[in-house]
N, C-alpha and C positions, 0 to 999 in steps of 0.2 A: 558726241552722242552720249557718252557716259554722264556728262554734266547735265544734259537735258533730261535723261532718264532719272537722275537723282534730284531734280527740282522739288518734287514733293517732300523729300527729306529735308532739304535746305530751307524750305519755306514753311513747313508744317501744314501745308495744304493737302486736301484730299484729291487724288487724281480721278475721282469718280463722282457722278451726281448723287447727292444724298437726298433721300425722299422717304416718305411713309405714305400709307394709304388707309382710307376708311374701309373698315370691313362692311359697313352698311351699304355703300354705293360704289365701292372699288375705285373711287377717285384718287388720283395721285397728288400729293402735296410736297413741294420742296421743303427741305429743312436743313439745319446746320449739320455738318458731319459729326458723328459721335466717336469715330475712331480714325486715326490718321497714321500712315506709315512712319516708322521711326528708326528703321534699320534693316539691314540684310545680313543673313548668315550664309556663307558658302563654304565648301570644303577646304578651300585654300586658307581660310581664316583659322582652321583647326590644324592645318599641316598634314592632312590626310589625303590630299588630292581631291579632285572634283567629286561631288556626290553623283550618283548615277541612278536615275529613276527611283528616288526615295519614296516610300509608301506609308510610313507610319512615324508619328512624332507625338510623344505624350509624356506627361509628368508622372513620376512614381510617387507613392506616399512618402518616400524618403526625400522628396524635394528635388531629385535628380531628373534629368531629361534622358529619355530613351528613344533612339531614332533607328528605324529600319532603313538602312542604305541598301535597298533591295538589289539594284544592279551590280553593286560591288560585293554582294553576298556577305554582309557584315552588319553588326549592331554597334552603334556609337553611343557612348554614355558621356553626358555632359553635366556640369554643375549648373546652378541657376544663373550664373554669370556667363554661360555659354563657353566655358573652358572645357576642353577635352580631358576626360579622366581616363578612359580606356577604350580600346577597340576589341570587340568580341567577334571573332571570325571563325571560331570552331571550338572543339573540345576533344579531350582524350576519352576514347571508348575502347575497352578491351585491348589496351596497349597500342592502339593506332589513333592517329589524328584524323578527326572527321570535320568536314566543313559544311556550312550552310549552302543551300541552293535557292537563291532569290527569296529570302525571307520577307514576307509582306506585313507581318504584325509582331508586336512586342508588348510585354507587360512585365511589371516588376512589383514585388511585394515590399513591405516596409523593411524587412531584414535583408534586402538585396537579392532575394531569389528571383531569377530571371526566367521568364517564359517566352520562348521564341516560336512563332508560327513559321516553321521551315517549309514553305509552301511547296516548292517543286520536289522536295524530298518526301512530301506527304506525311509529315510527322510534327509533333510538338516536342521541343527540347527544353528541359527544365534544368537550369544550372544553379549551383550554389553561388553565394556572393563572391567566393574566391575563384569562380570559373570552372570548378569541377562539376562533373555530370551528376545530377541527382536522379533524374528519371528521363527515359526516352520513350515517348508515346508514338510508336510506329505500328503499322498494321492494325490500326483501330478499325473494328468492324461495326458499321452502322446497322444494327439489327433491324430487320424488317424493311430495309431499303437496299436498292442496288447501287447506291452512290458510292463513289470513292472518297475517302477522307482526305481532303486537301485544304488544310487550314490556312486562312488568309488573315484573320484578325482574332485576337484572343483577349480574354479578361477573366479574372478570378475574384469571387466574392469573399466575404469575411469568413464563410464557413468552409472555404477551400474548394467549392464547386467551380469547375472550369467551364467556360462558355466560349465557343469559337464560331466564327463565320467561315463556312466551308464552300469552296467554289462549286457551283452547280446545285447547291442544296436549296430547294424551294419549300422544304418542309419546316423551316425555322432554324433558329440557332441550335447548335449541337452542344448538349450538356454532357460533361464527363465527370467522373469521380476524380478525387485528388490523385488516384493511382493511374488514371488514364483509361478507365473502362467506360464504354458508352452507357449513358443513362436513358436519354430520350431526346427527341426534337422539342425545342422549347419556343413558345410564343409564335406559333405558325402564323404567317401572314394570310389573313382571310381576304379573298377577292370579292368585290361587290360588283356583280355583273350589271351592265347597263340594261334596264328593262326593255328599251326599244330594240337593242341587239338580241335579247332573248326572244322577243316576239318575231323578229325578222328571221331568226334561225329556224323557227317553226315551219317556215315555208320553203326552206332550202332542201336540196337533196343531201344525202349522206356525204357525197364527195365535196359538195360546196361547203358544207359545215366543217369538214376536215381541213379545207383550204383556208378557212378564216382563223383569226387569232383565237387561241384556246383560253378558257377561263382557268388558268392555273395560278397557284400562288407564286409570288415573286420572291427573289432572293434578298436577304438582308445584306447590307454592304459594310456595316461597321457597328461597333458597340462601345459603350462606356459604362462602367459600374461605379456608382457613387458610394459614399460612406454609409448610407442607409441600406445598401443592398439593392437599390433599384437599378434596373438595366435600361439604359438609353440606347436605342437602336435606330439606324437609318436604313431606308429602302430606296432602291432605284425603280424607275419606270412605273410609278403609280402617281395618281393625281390627288390622293388624299391619304392621310395617315403616314406620310413619308417619314415622320419623326415620332417615336413612341417611347413611353416610359413603362416598362414592364415590371409587374410585381412578382412575387415568388411563384405565383400560379401561372405566369406567362400572359396575364391580362394587361391590356393597355390601360393605365390609370391616369393618363394625361388629360386633364380637364380644360375646357376652353371657355367656360363661363358663357356659352352661347355665341362665341365669336369665331369666325373663320371657318366653321364647318370642317374642322380637322385638316385644313389645307395649309401647307407650308410652302415657302419659296416666294418667287417674284410674282406679285399680282399686277404689276404695271404692264399691261398688254400693249405691245408695240408691233409693227409689222415684222420686226426681226425675231421676236420671241413668241409670236402668236402660235398657239397650239403646241408650244414646246413643253415637254414633260421634265420636271425637275429631276436632277440626278444627285441626290444627297449621298455623300461618300464618307462623311465623318461627323462625329458629334461628341461634345463634352458638356459638363455642367459645373457651375461654380458653387460656392457654399450657400448661396441664397436659392439654389435650384434654378437659376437662370440657365437657359439652354443655348449653346453655341453650335450651330449646324452649318455645314459647308456644302454648297450646291456646285457640283462640277460643271453643270450645263451653263450657268450664268457666270460662274467664277465668284459668286457673292457669298459672303458669310452672313447668316441671319441670327440675331440674338433675340430669344423669346423669354418671357418671364415664366414663372413656375406653372402658370395656367395655360401656357401656349400662345399668349398674345404677343405680337411683335413689339419689341422695344426699339430696335434699330437694325440697320444693315450696313455693310461696307464691302469694298472690293469690287471685283468685276473682271472681265477678260480684256486684256490689252497688253501693250508693250512697256508702259511706264512702271516705275517702282510703285507697288501698292496694288497692281493689277496682275493677273495670273494667266498662265498658259494651260496648266493642267493641275489645278489644286487638288490635293489628296488627303490632307489631314489638318485638323485644327486643335489647338491646345490653349489653355488659359491659366494664368497664375498671377494672383495679386493685381488684377486689373490690366495686365499685359497679355496681348493675344498674339499667338504664333500661327502662321499659315504655311504649310509645307507645299511647295509647288514642284511636282515631279517633272513638269515640262521644262522648267528653267533650272532645276536641280539647286534650289535655294529655299531658305526660310525667310519670309517677310515678318518683321516684328511690328506690331501695331500698339500704339498707346491710345488711351482714351483722351478725347478732348475735354475741355471744361464742361461742355454740353453733355457729353457721354457720362462723365463722372456724376453730374447732377442727376441724370436719369437713373443710374444705378443706385445712388444714395437714396433718392426719393422712393424708388421701388423697394429698397431694403427696409426702410422705415415703415412703409406701407404694409409689407408682408409680415412685419413684426407686430402689427396692430397699433403702431405708434402714429395714430392719425394726426394728432396735433403737431408732432415733430415733422411729419412728412409734408405738411401743408406748405411750409416755406420753400423746400427744394422743388416741389411740383410747380408752385407758382413761379419760381425762378426759371424753370424749364419752359413754361408757357411764355414768359417774357422774352427769353432768348430766342425762341422760335415759335411765333404765334400760330404757325400752321401745324405744329406737332399735336395732333388731335388726341393722342394717348394721354397727354398731360391733363387735358380737360376731362377726359374720361375718368382718370384716377382722382382728379380733384373732386369730381362728382361723388365717387365712392368715399373719398376722405370726408367730405361734408356730410354724406349719408351716415358714416360712422360716428360723426359728431352730433347726429340728429338735427342737423340744420338742413331741412329738406327743401326749402325754397331755393337756397343756394345750390344744393345738389342738383335740382331740376335744371337750373340755368347752365351748369357745367355739363350735364349730360346732353343737353341740346347742342352745345358747342362740340362735344366729343363724340357725337353720333352714337349715343348709348340709349336706344329706345327701351331696353329692358330695365336699365337703371332708372330712367325717367319715370316709367310706370310704377316702379316700386317706391320711388321717392314721392310721387303724387299720391299713391295709396297711403303712405305713412303720414303725409301732410294732411290728407283728408281725415284720417283716423284721429290725428292729433287735434285737429280743429273740432271734431265731434266730441272728443274727451274734454277739451277746454270749455266748450259751450254746452255741455250736456245739461247742466242744471237749468240754464236759460231755455234750452230747447224743451226740456221736460216741463218747465213752468209754462212756457208758451203753449205747449201741446195741451196741458191740463186746462189752461185758461180757455183755449180754443174749444175743447170738448165741453167745458162748463158753459161757455157762451152758446154753443150749439144746442145744448140741452135746454137752456133758458129760452132761446129763440124758438125751439120746437114746442115747448110748453105754451108760450104766449100764442104761437100760431094756432095750436089746438084749441085754446080758449076762444080765440076770435072765430074759429070755424064753428064751434058749438053755439056761440052767441049769435052767429049769423043764421 
């Protein structure tokens, strides 16, 4: 059985169907896998016993890996080669040793300062690099709210502001000062009521309205802060805006270029997932702004570009290596992707296939505005998988950037990009008018002169008659 489960690792094959879909008509197209499983990490590999319900796994700016082994009430620190450096299971406070209780989140700064979301103890613990206690944030009062502070995930920006996801908080992320004082609820999830539901409620009694689902904001499930200070956040139980990029004002600045209607997750509708709501539980971003988001409902990881357009997906639910039981966290470093599975208490390591590497390279060059250099890798992606419509879409914009509008129109047609097609057509029309303006003006002048002569002759004939 172990050999069978390990077949994807031995063969380099993906144990899941790889596909993408058109945002225009929601059709599904098979494609080559962009990421394949390349290894597993379990507690026995580290000599610390089995992981137990692990909930967080992320890279720190120091290049080390920090993992919340929640059920074992500890934080594990690994190097980038997955070697155990230390186990943090408590700290000295007022002459006594205190332990964590089911910590669900962890964050580290470049100097090794460690922030632990000590969930069941309802506090944030801040430790120095040597493990000594720097600050204990307990008894935090969420002013203006009756909620209890129960941090689950945590992040700190470059200015030292602390952001947490707290259990039961529907008012947004919780922002704290560096000293642990409550500042505000940040980036509240706005609910968009269904217009039909709103009209229907108008005819219900008060009791019937109370029995139906309320239009209340939903909880954030995780966060990631990039080097620019943008906060990426995921939300459960919503059908759009499940992944967000928040600026300093708490506004979502993730743009979609008119694609996808802010919808993330699996658009391949089947009898098994019909009407299923995505449950995004983790998010991270790489240096190019590509977004890696993990959906617990389908077990799939979705990789989006900086504008929110899908690049590729991988994973799923199942028993084979590369599939998951209860995925909870995703991390990325130098093209290697890590997915933490709480259900199987392990970490699956994915490597990019040649196809996936070409996609990210082409996207990298395109985002830098290097249209000429991105042309070759995008063309190679299209040759490797002719059904990968995103390649045609970006080839359209690449040729558009090169001002080769006829070619751009052809690729937009293949890539289902009506907006790009219209823009390329408009530019081609304007270009034709500019190139032929002199002849058009001369023709118009000649036509007007001819019309004047014709009118004059006709008048003379009329008078003579």
